[in-house]
C-alpha positions as CSV (number, residue, x, y, z in Angstrom):
1,M,12.4,20.6,8.1
2,T,11.6,20.5,4.4
3,D,15.2,21.2,3.3
4,Y,16.0,17.6,2.3
5,G,17.4,16.4,-0.9
6,S,15.1,13.8,-2.5
7,P,11.4,14.1,-3.0
8,A,11.0,11.0,-0.8
9,E,12.9,12.6,2.0
10,R,10.8,15.8,1.7
11,W,7.6,13.7,1.7
12,V,8.6,11.7,4.7
13,A,9.7,14.8,6.6
14,T,6.5,16.7,6.0
15,R,3.7,14.0,5.8
16,W,5.0,11.0,7.7
17,P,4.7,12.4,11.2
18,A,0.9,12.8,10.8
19,I,0.4,9.4,9.3
20,R,2.7,7.8,11.9
21,A,0.7,9.5,14.7
22,R,-2.5,7.7,13.5
23,G,-0.8,4.3,14.1
24,M,0.7,1.5,12.2
25,W,-2.4,-0.7,12.2
26,R,-4.6,2.0,10.7
27,F,-2.0,2.6,8.0
28,L,-1.8,-1.2,7.2
29,L,-5.5,-1.7,7.1
30,V,-6.5,1.5,5.3
31,K,-3.6,2.2,2.9
32,G,-2.4,-1.3,2.5
33,V,-5.3,-3.8,2.6
34,A,-8.2,-1.5,1.6
35,L,-6.6,0.9,-0.8
36,W,-3.7,-0.9,-2.4
37,G,-5.2,-4.4,-2.1
38,G,-8.6,-3.2,-3.1
39,L,-7.3,-1.4,-6.2
40,M,-5.3,-4.5,-7.1
41,F,-8.4,-6.7,-6.7
42,V,-10.6,-4.4,-8.9
43,F,-7.9,-4.3,-11.6
44,M,-7.5,-8.1,-11.5
45,A,-11.3,-8.6,-11.5
46,V,-11.7,-6.4,-14.6
47,V,-8.8,-8.1,-16.4
48,M,-10.2,-11.6,-15.5
49,A,-13.7,-10.6,-16.6
50,L,-12.3,-9.4,-19.9
51,Q,-10.0,-12.4,-20.4
52,L,-12.5,-15.1,-19.4
53,G,-15.8,-13.3,-20.1
54,A,-18.3,-12.2,-17.5
55,A,-20.4,-15.3,-18.0
56,H,-17.6,-17.8,-17.5
57,P,-18.6,-20.3,-14.8
58,R,-15.2,-20.2,-13.1
59,L,-15.0,-16.4,-12.8
60,P,-16.4,-16.4,-9.3
61,L,-13.9,-19.0,-8.2
62,V,-11.0,-17.0,-9.7
63,L,-12.2,-13.8,-7.9
64,A,-12.7,-15.7,-4.6
65,V,-9.1,-16.8,-4.8
66,A,-7.9,-13.3,-5.9
67,L,-9.6,-11.5,-3.0
68,P,-7.5,-12.9,-0.1
69,L,-4.4,-12.9,-2.3
70,C,-4.8,-9.2,-3.0
71,A,-5.5,-8.5,0.7
72,I,-2.3,-10.3,1.6
73,G,-0.4,-8.4,-1.1
74,G,-1.8,-5.1,0.2
75,L,-0.8,-6.0,3.7
76,A,2.7,-6.8,2.5
77,W,2.9,-3.5,0.6
78,G,1.7,-1.7,3.8
79,V,4.3,-3.4,6.0
80,L,7.2,-2.7,3.6
81,T,6.1,0.9,3.1
82,W,5.9,1.4,6.8
83,I,9.3,0.0,7.4
84,F,11.0,2.0,4.6
85,N,9.3,5.3,5.6
86,E,10.3,4.7,9.3
87,R,13.9,4.2,8.2
88,I,13.9,7.3,6.2
89,F,12.2,9.3,9.0
90,R,14.6,8.1,11.6
91,A,17.6,8.9,9.4
92,L,16.5,12.5,8.6
93,P,17.6,14.3,11.7
94,T,21.1,12.7,11.6
95,M,21.6,13.5,8.0
96,K,21.0,17.3,8.3
97,R,22.9,18.0,11.6
């Protein structure tokens, strides 16, 4: 089942069934919100602290706004990644018949 053309197809053919078996909500929360959204928030927090200065009075407000936005961004990334991987996964058996 790993005799597919692109690296994305090979990855989906080998790894996606195990990820898929754990469920969509786990993927969205762990990979999307926690990992992708969390990393994006940490990056933005560092950049904002460097840009504004760690003692800036509005830094906590900026970070408080960035946190839910990064979580929403992570959720959106997770949904799109799930949809695209599902499309590739469902197309694999018909492509190599």
